[in-house]
DRENLO-607932 format. One record per atom (N, C-alpha, C, O): y, x, z; residue in one letter. Coordinates in steps of 0.1 Angstrom, whole numbers, plus 5000, padded with zeros to 4 digits. Each point is the difference from the previous one (the first is absolute). Example, Ala and Ser with C-alpha at 12.3 -4.5 7.8 and 13.67 -1.06 7.14 Angstrom:
<padrens>
494351325078A501249915000A501250095000A500050105007A501149864986S501150095000S501149925008S501150055001S
</padrens>
This chain:
<padrens>
574034405473M499149914993M500749884994M500849935006M498950054982A500849904992A499649875004A498949975002A502049934998T499949875004T500349904987T500850034991T498649865010V500349904990V501049905006V499749945010V501550054984A501049915005A499449854997A499449974990A501049955020E499649865001E500949934991E501250025000E498349884991A500649924990A501149915010A499849945010A501450064984P501149925009P499549864999P499549954990P500749985021K499849865002K500849914992K501250025000K498349894994V500749914991V500849885009V499349925006V502050084995K500749905007K500349884991K500450024988K499349865017E500149884993E501249915006E500049965012E500850004980K501149915004K499749864995K499749994988K500549905021R499749864996R501349935002R500850035010R499449874980A501449935002A499849874992A499049974993A502049955010R500149884992R501449984994R501050035006R499049924982E501449984994E499849914988E498949994995E502349945000R500049934988R500150114989R501050064998R497749944995L500050104988L500749954988L500049894996L500650234999T500749974985T499550104991T499450095005T500849894983E499650114990E500750125001E499550114998E501849885005K500950125002K499550075013K500050124999K499649815012R499550075011R498750074998R499850115005R499249824986L498850074998L500250124992L499250095002L501849924988E500150114994E500550125006E499850114996E500949875016A500750105006A499050035013A500450105007A498549844995L499050045010L499650134999L499750044988L500350055022A499550135001A499550045014A500149925009A499350194993V499350035013V500350165001V500350074990V499749985023K500050135001K498750074998K498949945001K501150194998A498650064999A499249985012A500550005011A498249984988G499149975010G500149875007G499349975010G501549934984T500249875006T499449904989T499850034989T500149855016R499949884990R500649895007R500250025013R500149884981S500849875004S499349884994S499550004989S500549885019E499549894996E501149905005E500450005012E500049904978I501049905003I499649874996I499749974988I500449945021A499549864998A501149934995A501250025004A498649894987D501049924992D500449885010D499249965007D502050004993D500649905007D499849874995D500249915007D499550084979I499949884992I498749955002I499849895006I499150184988V498649995001V499450105012V499650114997V500549845013R499950085014R498650095000R499950115006R499149844987E498750075000E500050114990E499150095000E501949924992L500050104990L500650135004L501150015006L498350114991R500450135003R500250104989R499350004990R501750095011I500350104990I499850135007I500750035009I498350064986R499850115007R500450124992R499650014988R501150095018V500450124992V499150115007V500150035012V499050044979G499150095004G500850155002G501250014997G498150095007K500650145001K500450054988K500950095000K498649864989S500150074987S501449914994S500550044990S499949875017G501149924994G499549874993G500849914998G497850084998K499549884993K500249895009K500050015012K500349864981K500449895006K498949894997K499849974988K499649975020S498949904998S500149875008S500350015012S499449874982W500049885008W498649965006W498950034995W501349915016S498849935006S500549895008S501249985002S497849965004M500349875008M498949985010M498950054998M501449895013L499049965012L499849844998L500949934995L497950035007Y499749874999Y498649995009Y499350095002Y500649775002R499049965009R499349884991R500749904996R498150105001V499349894994V499649885008V499450035011V500849854986V499849885009V498549995000V499550004989V499849995021Q498749995001Q499449845000Q500849915000Q498050074999P499549855000P500349915012P500149874999P500150215013D500449935012D501649985000D500549945010D500250114981G501449974998G500850115006G501249994999G498150115008K500750115006K500150114990K499250014991K501850085011R500250114991R499350135006R500050035012R499350044977G499250115002G500850125003G501249995003G498150134997E500650125003E501150044991E500049964988E500950125016M501150064991M499550084990M499150085003M501249914983K499750094990K501150054992K501049934999K498950174995R501150044991R499350014985R498950034998R502149934994L499650004984L501050074992L501249965000L498450144992S500950074993S500649914986S499349924994S501950095004L500649924988L500550094990L500749954991L499250185009G500450074989G501150115003G500550015011G499950064980A501250115002A501249944995A500049934990A501050105018Y501350004995Y500650114993Y500050115006Y500749894981P500549864994P499149934991P500449904995P498550135003K498949944991K500049855003K500249924992K499750055022V500149885005V501449975008V500250055011V500849884982S501249975005S500249925012S499049945004S502050065003L500249925013L499549864997L499049965006L501749974984A499649884997A498649964998A499449905006A500050194986E498549994998E499250025013E499049935002E501450165006A499450035012A500049885011A499149975007A502049954992R500249885009R499249894995R499349945008R500650044977T499249904995T498650035002T499249915003T500450214995K498650025003K499649985016K498949965003K502050085006A499849995014A499849855004A499049965007A502049954987R499849865003R498849954994R499449915007R500150144981E498649954995E498950045010E499249925003E500950195002V498950045011V500249935012V498949975005V502049994999L500249925012L499549874998L499349945008L501049994978E499449894998E498549994999E499449905005E500050204991Q498750014998Q499350025014Q498949945002Q501750145006A499450025015A500249875007A499249975009A501949954988G500149875008G499049914995G499649915007G499850104981D498949924995D498650035004D499149944997D500950195011G498850045004G499250094990G498850025000G502250044989I499450094991I500350145003I501250025003I498150084997D500350145003D500650064987D499350024990D502150005010P500450074987P499450144997P500050054988P499550025023A499450124996A498749984992A499750074991A499549815012A498949974992A500349984987A499350054991A501849865005V500549974989V500550124991V499750004988V500950095017K500350134994K498850094998K500050074990K499049925018A499050074996A499049954989A499250064994A501049805004E499349944989E500750034987E499350034989E502249965012E500850044987E499650144996E499650024989E500450085021V499750144996V498550004993V499850084991V499249845015E498850024994E500049934986E499350054991E501549845006Q500249964987Q500450104991Q499450014989Q501750075015R500650104991R498950104997R500050064989R499249985021Q498850104997Q498949944992Q499550074991Q500149815011T499049954991T500249924991T499149994991T502149925006R500149904989R501250064990R500449924992R500050195009T500950044990T499250014988T498850005001T502050004988F499350024985F499150125000F498949994996F501650125007E499250135000E498850015009E498950064997E501249885014A498849985010A498949914995A498950045001A501549834993V499149934993V499350064989V498850004998V502150074994L499450074988L499050105004L499050014993L501150085017D499250095005D498649925004D498950064997D501249845010R498849935003R499249924989R498749995000R502249974990F499449944989F499250114991F498849974996F501950155002V499350114994V498750045007V498950014994V501250015017E498750065008E498949895002E498850034998E501549845004L499049905000L499649944989L498949945000L501850064990Y499649914989Y500150094985Y499150004992Y502250065006A500150054986A499150124998A499350004991A500750095019K499350124998K498449974999K499350054991K500249875019P498649974999P499549934987P498850014997P502149924997N499649944988N500350084987N500049934989N500350205011T499950074990T498850094996T499050005008T501050074982K498750084996K499950115010K498950055003K502350015002D499950115009D499549955015D499350065008D501349814994G499749945013G498549985002G499450025010G500149924978R498549965000R499250145003R499150015008R501350094984W499450135000W499950055016W499050045005W502349965001A500150035014A498949925009A499350055009A500749844988K499149905009K498650044998K499250015009K500450034977A498750034999A499650145006A498950025005A502050064996Q500050135007Q499749975015Q499150065006Q501749864999E499749975014E498749945002E499350035010E500249894982E498649945001E499050114998E499050005007E501250104984L499150114999L499950095014L499050045004L502249975001A500150095010A499249935012A499250075008A501049804993K499449935011K498350004998K499250005010K500650004978K498550004996K499450145004K498850015003K502150104995Q499650135003Q499750025014Q499050065004Q502049885005A499850015014A498949925006A499450035010A500249864982E498849915006E498850084997E499050015008E501150064979A498750084998A499750115009A498950055002A502050005005G499850105010G500250144994G499950014988G500450095021A500250134997A498850105000A500250125000A498649825002G498950105001G499550064987G500549974989G498550125012A499550074988A499349914992A499850034988A499649865017D499249914991D501049894995D499649914992D501750085011A500749904996A500250014985A500350104994A499649784998A500350004987A501550014997A500949945007A499450154983P501450024996P500549884993P499249924994P502250075008V500649884995V501250074990V500850085004V499049874984E500950074989E501549935002E500149885002E500850204999T501349955001T500850044987T499650094993T501649855003A500750044989A500850105004A500350025012A500350054977K500950125002K501349955005K500549894995K500250175014P501349945005P501150004990P499950084991P500949845010R501149994989R501449965007R500049945011R500950094984K501449975005K500449864996K499949954989K500549975023I500349874997I501649985002I500550035011I500149924979G501449985000G500549875004G499249925005G502150054993R500449875003R499649904991R500050034988R499649845017C499649914992C501049924992C501150015006C498949934983P500949954993P500949905008P501250014998P498449915011A500949935006A500950065010A501249965001A498250155006E500750085008E501150084993E501150015004E498450044985R501250094991R501049904996R501250035004R498649874990L501049914993L500949925011L501249984997L498249985015L500849935010L500950095007L501149965003L498350175000A500650095009A501250074992A501050035007A498949984980D500950074990D501149914996D501250045000D498549834996H500949914995H500649885009H501049954996H498350025015V500449905007V500450035015V501149955005V498150135002A500350055012A501450055003A500749975010A499950124980P501350055002P501149885001P501150015006P498649884987K501049904999K499849905011K501049925003K497950075004W499649915010W499850075014W499449935009W500950184993R499650085011R500749945013R501249975000R497950015011G500549955012G500249845000G500349955011G499449974979R500249864998R498749945006R498950044997R501349875012L498849925005L499549924989L500849934994L497950065002I499549954989I500149874998I500149964989I500149965022E500249864998E501549954997E500449884999E500450235001T501349974996T500350044984T501149994996T497950054997I500150044987I500149874992I499149915001I501850074990T500249864993T499450014986T499650114996T500249774996R499750034987R501050054992R499750074991R501549895011A501350044994A500150164999A500350074990A499349985023E500050155000E498850064993E500150124996E498949825003A498950044992A500350014985A499750104993A500949805004H500550004985H500950114997H499950074990H501149955019E501050115000E499450144999E500450094993E498649915015M499350125002M499250054987M500050124995M499349784999L499450024988L500850034989L499750084992L501649855007D501050034990D500350155001D500150054989D500050025022E500550135003E498850084995E500350114994E498549865009V499050084995V499950014985V499850104994V500349785000I500150014985I501050084995I499750074990I501549935015E501250094995E499750145003E500350084991E499149965020E499850135004E498850064993E500150114996E498749805003S498650074996S499549924987S499150044994S501449855004G499449924988G499249885005G499649995011G500149914979A499349885003A498650035003A499449925008A499950184987S498750005003S499750065013S498949975004S501950105003I500150045013I500249885010I499349985010I501749944985A500449885008A498849925001A499849955011A499450024978R498949915000R498950045010R499449925007R500350224993E499350055010E500349985015E499249975009E502250074992V500649975015V499949865003V499649975012V500649934979R499949865004R498549975004R499849935010R499350124982K498649965003K499650065012K499449925008K500850184996H499750075013H500749925011H499449965009H501950024990L500949955010L499349865003L499949975012L499849954978T499549865001T498850015009T499949915009T499150194989R499050015006R500050035016R499349955008R501850144994M500350045013M500549875007M499549975011M501649954983F500549905008F498949895002F499949945011F499150034979N498949915002N499150055013N499649925008N500250214992W499450065011W500649985014W499449965010W501950074990A500849965012A500049865004A500049965012A500049954978A500049855003A498849975007A500049925009A498950134984D498649965006D499850045014D499249945007D501650174997R499950055014R500949945009R499950045012R501149874985G500849935006G501450095003G500849975009G499350134983L501450105002L501149924994L501150005005L498649934984I501149914994I499649864998I498849985000I502049934999A499749854998A499449984984A499049934998A501550144993A499749994987A500450114991A501150065003A498349974986N500450104992N501249974992N500049914992N501150175009P501149964994P500050024983P500849964992P498150115005L499850034984L499249894995L499949994988L499449935019A499049884995A500749934988A501149945001A498250064988G500449934989G501250074992G500549944990G499950175015M501250064991M499650034987M498850034997M502249964994Q499850024985Q499850144998Q500750085007Q498349974985R499650134998R501250084993R500749954991R499550175014P501050074993P500250014984P501049994994P497850035001E500150014984E500449884995E500649994989E499349895018L500449884994L501449955004L500749924992L499750125019G501349965006G501050095001G501249975004G498650184994Y500850115003Y500350084987Y499250024991Y501950025008V500350104987V500850115005V500849995009V499050124984S500550135006S501749984995S500349954990S500550105020R501449974997R500650134994R499550115002R501549874990E500850124993E501349985004E500950054992E499549885018R501549985003R500850125005R499650065010R501549974984V500750105003V501549965003V500749954992V499650085019L501249945006L501150084994L499950124998L501349814998T501250084995T500750065011T499849965011T501150134987I500850065009I500949895009I500250015012I500249914980E500749875006E499249935011E500449985011E498450004985E499249925008E499450085013E499849945010E500050204989L499850095010L501250005009L499949995012L501350004983G501149995008G500249875008G500650015011G499049894984Q499949875006Q499050025012Q500349965012Q498650094986I499050015012I500550105010I499949975012I500750144983W500650105009W501049945010W500050035012W500849884982A501249945007A499449905010A500549985012A498649954984A499349895009A499450075011A500149965012A499150174984A499250055011A501050065011A499550025011A501650014985K500950055011K500249915011K500150045011K499949834986D500349895010D498649945006D500149915008D498750144986A498749955005A499750045012A500650105005A498449825004A499850035012A499150145001A499450034990A500650055020F499350115001F498649965002F499849905006F499150174990P500250134993P499949984984P500150094992P499849785005F499849984983F501150054992F499750054989F501649925015G501150054992G500050144997G500350034989G499450065021D500150145000D498850044992D500050104992D499049835010M498750044994M500149974984M499650084991M500949825006V500449984985V500950104993V499850054989V501349985018R500950114995R499350144999R500350074991R498849965017L499350114999L499050024989L499850104994L499649765003L499349994987L500750034988L499650074992L501749885008I500950024988I500350154999I500050064989I500250005023L500450144999L498850114996L500250104993L498549855011T499050104998T499049964989T499350094994T500649785002G499049964991G498549995004G499149994992G500750025023Q498750005004Q499449865002Q500749904999Q498050105003R499349885002R500449935013R500250065011R499849814987R500349915013R499350055012R500650025011R497950004988S499350035014S500250125004S499850025012S500850084980E500450135004E501150015009E500150075010E500949854983I501350015008I500049935013I500450055010I498849824988A499849925013A499350065011A500149965011A499150154985G499050055011G500650145004G499350095005G502049944992L500550135003L500150035015L500349915008L499350214996E499950045014E501050105002E500350084991E500249935021R501050105006R499550154997R500850094997R498049925004G499350155000G499850044984G499750114997G500649804994W500150054987W501150054994W500050054988W501249945020I501250054996I500250155002I499650055011I500850024980H500350145001H501550034997H500550004989H500150045025K501450024998K500450124992K501049994993K498250115008E500450124992E499949994984E500850074993E498249855003Q499849964986Q500949894996Q500349984988Q500249945023R500649874997R499249924992R500449954989R498350035015A499149934990A499049925010A499950035012A499449884982V498949925007V498750064993V499950004988V499150055022E498650034994E499049895004E499749995012E499849934979I499149905003I498750075001I499850094991I499349895018P498850075001P499049934990P500249884996P498750205001A499049964990A499449875005A499749914992A500150065021A499249885005A500949874997A499549894999A501950145001S500749884997S500749984988S500949924998S498650174991Y500450004986Y499049954991Y498950035002Y501449894988K499249954991K498950094993K498849974999K501750144996T499350114993T499150065011T499250084996T500949905017K499350095009K500450164999K499250095003K502149924993R500550145001R501249995008R500549885000R500150225006P501249985007P501250004989P499850054990P501249895013H501149974990H501350045007H500149955011H500850144985V501350045004V501049934992V500150004988V500949935020V501049934994V501450055004V500449965010V500350124983P501250055004P501049885002P499849904993P501150115016L500949895002L501450044994L500650115002L500049804990S501450034996S501049995012S499649975012S501650054986A500949985011A500249875005A500049995012A500049904980P499949855005P498749995008P500049955011P499050094981G498649975006G499950075015G499649935010G500850204992W500050075013W500949945010W499850005012W501449944983A500949935010A499349885005A500049985012A499349954980L499449885004L498850025009L499849925009L499550184989V498950035009V500550065013V499349985010V501750084991E500550065011E500749915010E500150025011E500449854982A500549895006A499149915007A500349915009A498450104987L499049905005L499850035015L500250115005L499449775002P499950025015P498850105005P499050004993P501150065016K498950085005K499449935012K500749965008K497950024993W499449915010W499750105010W499950124998W499849825016N499550065011N498450034997N499550115002N499849804993G498650014999G499550024985G499850124996G500049784996G499450024988G500750084988G501250025000G498050034990D500650094990D500549944987D500750064992D498949805006F500449954988F501449975000F500549955010F500350074978M501449994999M500449884996M501149965003M498249964989F500449864994F499149925009F498850004998F501649935012T499249935010T500949905008T501250015001T498149885003T500549915008T499349995014T500249915009T499050194993T499250025013T500350135008T499150055006T502250014993G500450125006G499150114995G499750095007G499949924981G499350104994G498650015003G499450114998G499849785008E498849995000E499149974989E499050054998E501649864994R499349964986R501150004990R501249975003R498350064984P500950004989P500549844997P499449905004P501750094988F500549854996F499049954992F499450064993F500549805009S498949934991S500649864997S499249934994S501850025010G500449874996G500750014987G501249974999G498150074991F500749994986F500549894994F501149994994F498049915006S500349884992S501349925006S500949974992S499150015021K501449945005K501150094998K501149954998K498850185003A501250104998A500350004987A501250024998A497849974992K500650004986K500649874996K500950014992K498849885012A500449874999A501350005006A500949944994A499350125017A501450005006A501050084992A501149974999A498550144996L500750094990L500449934988L501249994997L497949954996D500249914989D501149895001D500749974991D499349995022A501049895003A501450075001A501049954995A499150165011K501250094998K500650034988K501149984997K497850074995I500550034986I500549884993I501150014993I498249885008A500649874993A501249965006A500949944992A499450085019K501349965008K501050094994K501049954994K498850185006N501150104995N500249984985N501150024996N497949944996A500249984985A500949884999A500949984991A498949935018K500749874998K501550025003K500949944994K499450145015K501450045004K500750044990K501249964998K498250144994V500850054987V499649964987V500050064990V499449815012E499749934986E499150094991E500350024988E498550035017L499150074993L498849904998L499749915007L499650124981E498849924998E499050035010E499950125005E499349775000P498950045010P499050134995P499650024988P500150065021M499250114998M498549954997M499649905006M499750154984Q498749964997Q498950065008Q500250125003Q498749815001P499150035009P499750144998P500050054988P499750045025W499850144999W499050015012W499849915008W499750214993T499050045010T500550145005T500850064993T498849975018L500250135006L499450124990L500650114999L498449874997H499550104992H500850014985H499850104993H500949825003D500950004990D501150125001D500550074991D499749955022I501150105002I499450154997I500750084995I498149945008R499450124996R500050034985R500450104996R499249804996R499950014986R501550024995R500250074990R500849875017S501449994995S500550145003S500850044992S498950035019V500650135005V499550094988V500850074994V497949935003A499550094990A500849994986A500450104994A499749785002T500749974987T501450065000T500350064990T500449915020H501550044999H500150155004H500950074996H498149995012M500050154999M500050074986M500850094997M498349864997A499950034986A501349984992A500450094993A500149805008R501449994993R501050105006R501050034992R498950025019L500950105005L499650134994L500850105002L498249934993G499650124993G499050065008G499750124997G499749825014V499050075007V498650024992V499549904994V500050225005A498750024991A498949915006A499949985012A499349964978Q499149925007Q498950055009Q499449935008Q500350214990E499150055008E500550015015E499350005010E502150024991H500450005013H500249865007H500049995012H500149914979I500149865004I498649995006I499949975012I498950054981E498749995006E499850075012E499249955009E501350164993R499950085013R500749915011R499549985011R501649984985V500849935012V499249865004V500049965012V499449994977L499249865003L498750055007L499449925007L500150204992G498850035007G498749984993G498950015005G501349974982H498949974991H499250154997H500550115000H498149884998V499150104998V500250044986V499649924991V500950215006V500250044986V498850064996V499550085008V499949884979A498750054996A500250144994A501150054995A497850025004G499950134993G500650125008G500249995012G500150104982V500550135006V501349985009V500350065010V500549864983A501349965007A499949915014A500949985007A497749974994G499849925012G499550105011G499649945010G500350184989T499450105009T500949955014T501249995000T498050005011Y500649955011Y500750095011Y499550105004Y501749874999N500750065009N501049915007N500749934992N499450045021R501049895005R501350044999R500849915000R499650234998Y501450034999Y500350044984Y501050064997Y498049914995S500450044987S501249884994S500149895003S500650184989Y501249924995Y500949945010Y500749904997Y499450165016L500949945009L501450014996L500849905001L499650214994D501450014994D500349924991D501149954999D497950014991E500249924990E500149855004E500849924996E498350055013K500149875006K501349965008K500449895001K500150225006R501349985006R501149984992R500949925003R499050154987A501050004992A500249854992A501049954998A497750004999A500049864994A500549905009A500849914996A498850115018L500349905009L501550015005L500749905004L499850224995E501450015003E500949954988E501249975003E498450044985A500749934989A500149865001A501049934999A497750025005W499949855000W500749965013W500849904999W499050175012G500849955013G501549994997G500749915005G499950184987K501549994998K500549874995K501249975002K498049954991L500249874996L500349885012L500649894999L498750175013W500049905011W500850045012W500249925010W500350214989A500850055011A501249935002A500749974991A499650005021G501349935003G500149854996G501149954999G497749994996K500149864997K499549925013K499949885000K
</padrens>
């Protein structure tokens, strides 16, 4: 008679020592065991190594009660190592102890922060705005409301044979309303994961600049109109203190479409400064130069989009502007850059400051810091200061310089992911893969080894 073997019991080892980064990197456990080590500096802090080898921080604390006594012992997770470093874990632990000493339960604070992330991010507020305000105020929304009222009237009339029939309209398909379509396509990819109250007026200006460059002034005007309504709606409900777009100059009066093409020398200045820029912005800018893709697509890259066999990135339709998947072959320097990026324990985003949980979003400050590096480098070699530029200028410049290298315009359009009209535009995500690879390899040779 067959028997089921009992699962081996997990042995747990506990100890205390003065932790160091070197010691943390070397921590390991035998199969079927796990260990937990308490820090000798912040004595409530623990590092736990699980059966799988994953390392995570936690700490023990007691909250001071109104009578001055401390409550029951609780444990709070502080994140995974190395996403949270030793220094960061100690800082977090001291903050937790200070809160607990003031009678505040850190677990409740953390739960509130999680709730904020779930309900106050740009995309979460956008969803509520669309469902509660934008859709009901469209022609389709009013039609749907009328149908609900007709159905209610039918129910009240009764289902008997003598019941008077109530005429209803023919069903029709209801698509996305203009506010949902414009804000989800043009704004959400840029501000995904951002708490709505942290979005500034300067960032709104920058976002509209990019929409003009990518889609034209007419689209930017519509984006601004619906975004203003959304922020007013959020302010009225107390989600933000004030609308950051209030009184903003209209795009057709204050914005002009850019035609700036960066020279090879200017791209070289950006490339050199990006090498020394803080992660992830520097690497992201270099990949923009190597691929010519849009900022939002590179910033939102996920590990699952990388195809090692193809040595390419496949951006899914839901994350691409044209709503079609787009394959980007990577040149030798592009592939080397992607392979060298950190691999996170949790999240999938590659350019991130949150361990892969959310894509990078601090563009304004990072761009200002990069410009400062460019200016400093130029001054060292007595070059004229570089004229103002935007990240989207890189895409336009890559296309221009590829043409100067002799790459066919149709192949450049495919690299950029533009929808080609007519028969030539017949869709296949792997169409022109060899031609796109050849174009990007030729372009990548200019940057190899720099």
